[in-house]
N, C-alpha and C positions, 0 to 999 in steps of 0.2 A: 345585537352584539357587534362591536366594531371589528374590522378586519384583523387588527393586531391580536385581539383576544381570541378570535377564531383560530388564527394561525398558531397561537400558543397552545390552545387546547389540542389541536391536531398533532403537534409535535410531541407534547408531553404524554399523550396517550398512544401514539403510534407504535412505540416499541412494545407496549403491553399487548396491543392488538395483534401485531405480527407474531409475537411469542405464542399466542393462542391460535392464530391462523395456521402457523407451521405444523402444529400438532394435529389440528383438525384436517389439514390438507393431506396428511399421511394416510387418512382413512377414506379419502375421496378419489375420484378419477381426476386426471390432470385438468380436464376441461372444467369440472365443477370446482376444483381447488382454485383455479385461476379467477373465478368469479368472486372469491373472497378478497382479492387484492383491491384496495381503494386506489384511486389515481393520486398517488403521493406527490407526483410532480406538480399536480394542480394545487395541492394543499400548500406546498412551500411557495409556489408562485403567487399565492394570495398576498404574500408579503410585498409584492411589487407595488401595490396601491400606496403603501406608506414607505416604499423602499428608500427614497432619498432622505426623508426625515430620520428614518431608523439608522441609515448609514452615518448621517451627520452626528447622531447621538452616540453611536457605537464606536466609531473610530477613535474619538478622544479617550474613551475608556480602555480600548485596546492599546493605545499609545502609552497610557500610564502603566498598564499591566506589563508592557515590554520595555519600558524606558530604562530600567536599571541595567538590563542585559543588552540593550540596543538591538533587540531581536526584530526580525521581520515576521509579520503574521498576515496570512491571507485566509479569509473565509469565502468559500466558493459555493455557488448554487449549481449543483450537478445537473439538474433538470434543464435549467435555462442556460447553462454554460456561461455564467457571468459572475463578476465579483459582487459579493454582498458587503464586504468591508475589507480594508487593507491598511496595514502600517508598513512603511518602507517597501512598497510593492516592486521597486526596481530590483530587489534581490532575487525575484522569481522570474525575471525577464531575460537574464543573461546566462550563458553556460556556466555551470558550477560543478564541482565534484560533490556527489551526493551520497557517498559511502554506501551503506547497506540498503538504501532505497533501490539499488540495482538488483538485489537478489530475487525478487519476484519475476523479473524479466528473464533472468538466467534459468530459473525453475521452469518457466513457461517454455523457453526454447528447448530445454532438456526433454520435457515431456512431449512436446510437439515432434521431436525427432524420433520418439519411441512408441507413440500410439496415435491413433486417429479416431475421430468421431464420424468420419465419412465412410459410408458403406463400400464405396468404390476405391478404398485406400490401396496403395501398392501392397503386394503380397508380403514384402519384407517388413512392413509396418503393421503391427497388430492393432486390432480395435481396442480403444480405451475400454476399461472395465465399466460395468454398470451395476446399479443396485448394491447388493451386499458385497460385491467384489471390491468396492471402494475402500472397504475396511482393511483389506489385506494387501491390495496392490502396492501402496507406497513402500511397504517393507520389502515385498518381493522384487520390485523394480530395482531397489538399491542392491539387492543380492544377485541380480542377474544381468546387470548392465555392464558387461565387459569384465569388471573386477568389483569385488564387494567393497562397499564403503566402510571404512574403518571407524570405530567409535571415536568420538572426540575425547582426547585426554588433556586438552588445554595447551600443553607445551608442544613446541615444534618437534617433529620426529621424521625419520627418513621417508615414511609413506606420505606425510603431510607436512611440508616444511614451513608452515605458517602457524603462528600462535593464535589461539582463540582468545577473545576478550574475557571469557570466563575461565579463569586459571585452573580451577579444579577439574574442568572438562565436563561436557554435557552427556558423555556416554553415547550409547546407541540411540539414534533418533529416526523417526519416520519423517516424511517430507513436511507435513504441516507443522509438527513440533519444531523441526529444524528452522523453519521460517519464523515461528513464534519467538524463539530464543535467539534468532539471527546468528547461528553457529558458524563461525569462520571456517573451521576445519571441515565441516560437512559441505559447505558450499565451495570450498576450494576443490575438494574431490569431485564435486558435481561439475565444476567448470573444466576439469581435466577431461571429462567425458562428453563435453558439449562443444560443438564446433563454433568458432567465432562467427562464421558465416550465418549459422542459425541464430546466434545471439543478436547480431546486428540486423538480421532480417526481421526478427521479432520486434525490435525497437522501431524499425521503419514502418512495419505494419500497424503499429500503435501510434504513429505520428510523432515519434521521438527521433530527432536528428542528432547523430554524433557529430561533434565539432572537431575541427582541425584535422590532423593527419590520420586519426582513427576512423574517419568517415569512409566506410567501405572496406575497412581492413579485413584481411583474411587470416591474420595471425596476430594474436595478442597474448600477453601473459595471463595466466589464470587469475592472478590478483586483480587485474584490471576489470574483469567481468563481475567481480564481487565487491568492487569499490574500495579495495585496500590500498590502492595507489591513486595518484592524482592525474593519471593519464587521460581518463575518459571524463569528459565534461558534457553535461546535458542541461537543457533549459528546464528549470524546475516546474514552470507552468505546464510545459508539454508532458512532463512526467505525471503531474497531478491529473491531467486529462486522460492520460493512458490508464492510470489506475481506475479512473472513473469508468472507462470502457470495460475493464475487467470486473468492476463491481456489478455493472448492469448486465453484462453478457451480450450487449448490443453494439453495433458500430455507431460511430459518431461522424460528424462532418469532417473531422480531422483524419479519421482512420478509414474512410471509404467503406469498403465492404467487410472490413475485419470485424469478426465477432469471436470472442474467446471461446474455445471448445469447452463443453460441459465438464469433462473430467478435470483438466488442468484448473479450470475456474473453481471447482469444488475444493481442490487442494489449496489453492491460494486463499480463498475465503476462509477456509478452516484455519489456516495459519495466521491470518490477520485477526480473526476472532480470538484464537487462543493467545495470540500476542498481547491483546488487550486484557484478557482474563488473568494471565499469569506469566506473560513473557515480557519483552522489552518495552511494551507500550502500557504496562500496568499502571504507571503513575498518571497517565492520561485518563484511563478509566476511573481511577480513584478520585479524580477531580470533578467528575460528573455527579449530578444529583442521584439519589438512590433509584434503582430500577431503570436507569438509562444506560444503554450499552453502545459501544462504538467498535469499529475495526481500526487497527493501527499498525503502522510500520515505522520503525526508527532507523536513523542512519547517522553515522559519525564519519566525518571526512577530515582530510588535512585542512587546516585553517588557511584562508586566503587573506593576506595582509600585505599592503605596500606593493601590490601588483604581482605578487608571487605566492606560491603555496609553501607553507612551513611544515616541517616534520615534527617540530617541537610542540605544536598546538593543534587543537582540533576545533571543528565546528559541528554543532548538533543539528539534526534534521528530524522532523516528524511529519507524517501524513496520517490524518485521521478521518474517518467517515462515519456519519451519524444519520439515522439510527442503524445499528449493526444489521438488523434483519433486512433492511432495504434502504441503503443510504441515499439521501438526497442533499446532504450538506457535507462539505469537505473543509478541512483546515490544514494549512501547511505552515510550518514554522521553521525559520532559520535562526539558530541561536549561536552567534559568534563566540568563539572561545569556549564552547561547551561540549556536552555529550548528548547524543540523541535520547537515550533512555532516561538519563538523570535530569536533563535540563529542558530539552525541546519538547518532550512528550507531556510533562505536566503543564507547560505553558499552553500547549494545544488543547488539552482538556479544559483548562480554565477559560480559554477563548470560546469554546463551544458552550460552556456553562453560562458565560456572560451573555452570549447571544440568546440563549433560551430565556434567561432572566429578562432581557431587554424586550422580548416579544410577548411577555405576559400582559 
């Protein structure tokens, strides 16, 4: 069997294997459960033998897929930290406004200020919950973090002076669901309770550099930390790599010794999984073949045209990770003049599907 065929078989069956493995692992000791994991990084790296020819065949197809919208698309090998294929890659190399792609970093900063996985944590910082406590802690944290988080009602109000993109309002949310639906009012309130120092420290620990005057800022508007204005600009490729660290839970060459704590990582992964199932990344999930699943986060930012950002237009962003159970492949999409959920997400799902079809 040729390398390409083996790689296709591995990817198309990996999601089903992990679905079974996760359920069996719940009945086993951690050490025994770990032995069920195949070296997925090796499986996708088998593509390297035919990597150049595959890239030459794939990139023209991706270019046709994105030609009408003039979108930029990047397929990224997480295990090898290298490009699999790219269209207009320059869009991912310069600082950009990324909209709601910032929200996982805010959530991580918020959680890291309020709980710790380290046994020798300061007495004022409680240990993160474990086991069954994970089910209740997201709600309790919102109710006990200084002031209760108000339900999202959609329209601006005295407690939350920003509108949510979902006009009817999302109501009361836990953390993972708030991330899945990318609720502006929830994250605005979260940003009011998170210090900018913790937020920028989280970005720096993940290898993401803030550009311009915000680098090292100690005071920023709440809207800035959730991507509702154009003040904060980040390099998209750095953001993709940072998400990759959060996916794996292990440090990378860019992040030194940083490894995401278990509890915040569980909340983030739950939100990205739910976002693909029924949240803002649902159109990306729908573009995949049956029984294939991804993790996803969308973003919508002010559009950049003619050297400046416009309030009258938007750009769409999408970050997707496949397969959902243990990602090895990432896709990033920049959709000029569009929205993250409506435009960038389905294009990202189509790009992953195209890749899977190419390696058959």
